[in-house]
C-alpha positions in Angstrom: 9.1 20.5 -2.0 5.6 20.3 -0.7 6.3 19.1 2.9 5.4 21.8 5.5 8.5 23.4 7.0 6.7 26.1 9.2 3.9 24.1 10.8 3.0 20.5 11.8 2.1 18.4 8.8 -1.3 16.7 8.5 -1.2 13.1 7.5 -4.3 10.9 6.5 -3.3 7.3 7.0 -5.5 4.2 6.3 -5.1 0.8 7.9 -3.7 2.0 11.2 -4.6 -0.5 14.0 -1.9 -3.0 13.3 1.5 -3.4 11.8 3.1 -0.8 9.6 0.2 1.6 9.8 0.1 1.6 13.6 3.9 2.2 13.8 3.6 5.1 11.4 0.9 6.7 13.5 3.0 6.4 16.6 6.0 8.0 15.0 4.0 10.8 13.5 2.3 11.7 16.8 5.8 11.6 18.5 7.0 14.1 15.8 4.2 16.4 16.7 2.3 16.0 13.4 -1.4 15.8 13.0 -2.8 12.4 12.1 -6.2 11.3 10.8 -6.0 7.5 11.3 -8.6 5.3 9.6 -9.4 1.8 10.8 -12.2 -0.7 10.8 -12.0 -0.6 14.7 -11.2 2.6 16.6 -11.4 0.6 19.8 -8.5 -1.7 18.6 -6.5 1.4 17.5 -7.0 3.0 20.9 -5.8 -0.2 22.7 -2.8 -0.5 20.4 -1.7 3.1 21.0 -1.5 2.5 24.8 -0.1 5.6 26.5 0.7 7.5 23.2 -0.3 11.2 23.4 -3.5 11.5 21.3 -3.8 15.3 21.3 -3.1 15.5 17.5 -4.9 12.3 16.6 -8.3 12.0 14.7 -9.3 8.4 14.9 -11.8 7.5 12.1 -13.7 4.2 12.0 -14.2 3.7 8.3 -15.0 1.1 5.6 -13.0 2.3 2.7 -15.5 0.7 0.2 -18.1 3.2 1.4 -17.5 6.2 -0.8 -19.7 8.8 1.0 -18.1 7.7 4.3 -14.6 8.2 2.8 -15.5 11.7 1.6 -16.9 12.5 5.0 -13.6 11.3 6.6 -11.6 13.6 4.4 -13.9 16.4 5.2 -13.6 15.7 9.0 -9.8 15.8 8.7 -9.8 19.2 7.0 -12.3 20.6 9.5 -10.0 19.5 12.3 -6.6 20.2 11.0 -6.9 22.3 7.8 -5.0 21.3 4.7 -4.0 17.6 4.2 -0.3 17.3 3.4 0.4 13.6 3.1 -1.9 10.7 2.3 -0.7 7.1 3.0 -2.9 4.4 1.5 -1.8 1.5 3.7 -4.9 -0.6 4.3 -4.6 -4.1 3.1 -4.3 -7.8 4.0 -2.8 -11.0 2.5 -4.4 -13.9 0.9 -2.8 -17.3 0.2 -4.5 -19.7 -2.1 -4.4 -21.2 -5.5 -6.2 -19.2 -8.2 -8.7 -22.0 -8.6 -9.5 -21.8 -4.9 -10.3 -18.1 -4.7 -14.0 -17.3 -4.8 -15.7 -14.4 -6.4 -16.5 -12.9 -3.0 -12.8 -13.2 -2.1 -11.8 -11.3 -5.2 -14.3 -8.6 -4.6 -13.4 -8.1 -1.0 -9.7 -7.8 -1.8 -10.3 -5.2 -4.5 -12.7 -3.3 -2.3 -9.8 -2.7 0.1 -6.7 -2.6 -2.2 -8.2 -0.7 -5.2 -11.8 0.5 -4.9 -11.3 1.8 -1.4 -8.0 3.4 -2.2 -9.6 5.0 -5.3 -12.3 6.4 -3.0 -9.7 8.1 -1.0 -8.0 9.5 -4.1 -11.2 10.9 -5.5 -12.0 12.5 -2.2 -8.6 14.1 -1.5 -7.3 15.1 -4.9 -9.5 18.2 -5.4 -8.1 19.9 -2.4 -4.5 18.8 -3.2 -4.9 20.2 -6.7 -6.4 23.5 -5.4 -3.6 24.0 -2.9 -1.0 22.8 -5.5 0.8 20.7 -3.0 0.6 17.5 -1.2 2.1 14.0 -1.2 0.4 10.6 -1.9 2.2 7.5 -0.7 0.6 4.2 -1.8 1.9 1.1 0.1 2.4 -1.7 -2.4 4.6 -4.7 -1.9 7.4 -6.6 -3.6 4.5 -8.7 -4.8 3.4 -5.7 -6.9 6.5 -6.3 -8.9 6.9 -10.1 -8.9 4.7 -13.1 -8.3 4.7 -16.3 -6.3 2.4 -19.3 -6.6 -0.4 -19.0 -4.1 -0.3 -15.3 -4.0 -2.3 -14.6 -7.2 -5.1 -12.7 -5.5 -2.8 -10.5 -3.5 -0.5 -9.9 -6.5 -3.5 -9.0 -8.6 -4.4 -6.2 -6.2 -0.9 -4.9 -5.9 -0.2 -5.1 -9.6 -3.3 -3.0 -10.1 -2.1 -0.5 -7.5 1.2 -0.2 -9.3 -0.4 0.7 -12.6 -2.8 3.1 -11.0 -0.1 4.9 -9.1 2.2 5.2 -12.0 -0.6 6.9 -14.0 -1.5 9.1 -11.0 2.0 10.3 -10.7 2.1 11.4 -14.3 -1.3 13.1 -14.0 -0.8 15.2 -10.9 2.9 16.2 -11.0 2.1 19.5 -12.7 -0.2 20.3 -9.8 2.7 20.1 -7.3 1.4 16.8 -5.9 4.1 14.2 -5.4 3.4 10.4 -5.6 5.4 7.4 -4.4 4.9 3.6 -4.3 6.5 1.9 -1.4 7.3 -1.7 -1.9 8.3 -3.6 1.3 9.5 -7.1 1.6 8.6 -9.4 4.4 8.3 -7.4 7.7 7.8 -8.6 11.3 4.2 -7.5 11.5 0.9 -9.5 11.9 0.6 -9.8 8.1 1.2 -13.5 8.2 -0.9 -14.3 11.2 -4.4 -15.8 10.6 -6.3 -12.7 11.7 -4.6 -10.7 8.9 -4.0 -13.5 6.3 -6.9 -14.7 4.2 -7.1 -18.4 3.5 -9.5 -20.4 1.3 -12.5 -22.0 3.1 -12.1 -25.1 1.0 -9.0 -26.4 -0.8 -8.5 -28.3 -4.1 -6.6 -31.5 -4.3 -3.4 -31.3 -6.2 -2.1 -28.1 -4.8 0.1 -29.7 -2.1 3.0 -27.3 -2.8 0.7 -24.3 -1.9 -0.4 -26.1 1.3 3.3 -26.5 2.1 3.9 -22.8 1.3 1.0 -21.8 3.5 2.3 -23.7 6.5 5.8 -22.2 5.9 4.4 -18.7 5.9 2.2 -19.3 9.0 5.4 -20.4 10.8 7.3 -17.3 9.6 6.2 -14.5 12.0 9.2 -13.4 14.1 11.7 -14.4 11.5 11.2 -11.8 8.7 14.0 -9.5 7.9 12.0 -6.3 7.8 11.6 -4.0 10.9 8.3 -2.1 10.8 9.7 0.6 13.0 12.5 1.3 10.5 10.1 1.0 7.6 7.8 3.6 9.2 10.8 5.9 9.6 11.7 5.3 6.0 8.2 6.3 4.8 8.4 9.5 6.8 11.7 10.2 5.1 10.0 9.7 1.7 7.5 12.4 2.5 9.9 14.9 4.3 12.7 14.7 1.8 10.5 14.6 -1.3 13.5 12.9 -3.0 12.5 9.2 -3.2 12.1 7.5 -6.6 8.5 6.6 -7.7 9.3 3.0 -6.8 10.8 2.9 -3.3 11.8 -0.6 -2.3 12.0 -1.4 1.5 14.1 -4.3 2.6 17.1 -6.2 1.2 14.8 -9.1 0.3 12.6 -6.8 -1.7 15.6 -5.3 -3.5 16.9 -8.8 -4.4 13.5 -10.0 -5.7 13.0 -6.8 -7.7 16.5 -7.2 -9.4 15.7 -10.9 -10.2 12.4 -9.8 -11.7 14.0 -7.2 -13.9 16.5 -9.7 -15.2 13.7 -12.3 -15.9 11.6 -9.7 -17.7 14.5 -8.4 -19.8 15.3 -12.1 -20.8 11.6 -12.6 -21.8 11.6 -9.3 -23.8 14.7 -10.2 -25.8 13.6 -13.8 -26.3 10.4 -12.6 -27.9 11.9 -9.8 -29.9 12.0 -11.6 -33.3 8.3 -12.6 -33.2 7.2 -9.2 -31.9 8.6 -7.5 -35.0 6.6 -9.7 -37.4 3.3 -8.1 -36.4 4.0 -4.6 -37.7 2.3 -3.4 -40.9 5.1 -3.2 -43.5 6.2 0.4 -44.1 7.2 1.2 -47.7 9.4 4.1 -48.5 
């Protein structure tokens, strides 16, 4: 078990000025842990924290796509607190549009945050985790990293990529004493579905009326989601402290139900295609 038991743990958390990331920072500081919190706006983070004690907080204004800046942020964290114990890659945002409506710039921006920025964090922090032979990486995915809905193709593309990256990472670093988890929440009562957090296409294409209806339904959803970000942050802390969570840790009854349905659908597809799949082997002669 790599989580510290004799000293405050040091957490490096991305995407912390709103939603789940903000709640996680609040709970970690209340526990007495050290927190390096990255955000695109430290002013927004400071305002959101209100009267929270900041004695163990290192706020870091950071563009995750800037690799040298990410490396400098990791360096600043170890200078301030010493060893990093837990990394939570939480930064992200939603995007709701038909595949045809998503621009090249939209795709590149999404992957800058969801994949390339996260990869910058991993490259910067893994050498020290390997050297100390301990540490924990928690990548915040989504149930949409396991299943897909129309209109969510860009977001799913980023989360599916994150799932594959993380599974490989877990297999690579386990022998170094570094633990890895994917956390896959369902719908939570955060700002995720509000227009300042949800990307929408600047122009739409005629014929995708069902996606326009889905967009309106999602924009009306805030306040009705099942997931509680306070409970979700507590669960993420439990994943790190216990060290006992599965690689894929679902959060929310909706996430669980959707994952089970996806497993059943995938199993059905695999079995339906079994006969044809066997016809492509080179015949083996005894």
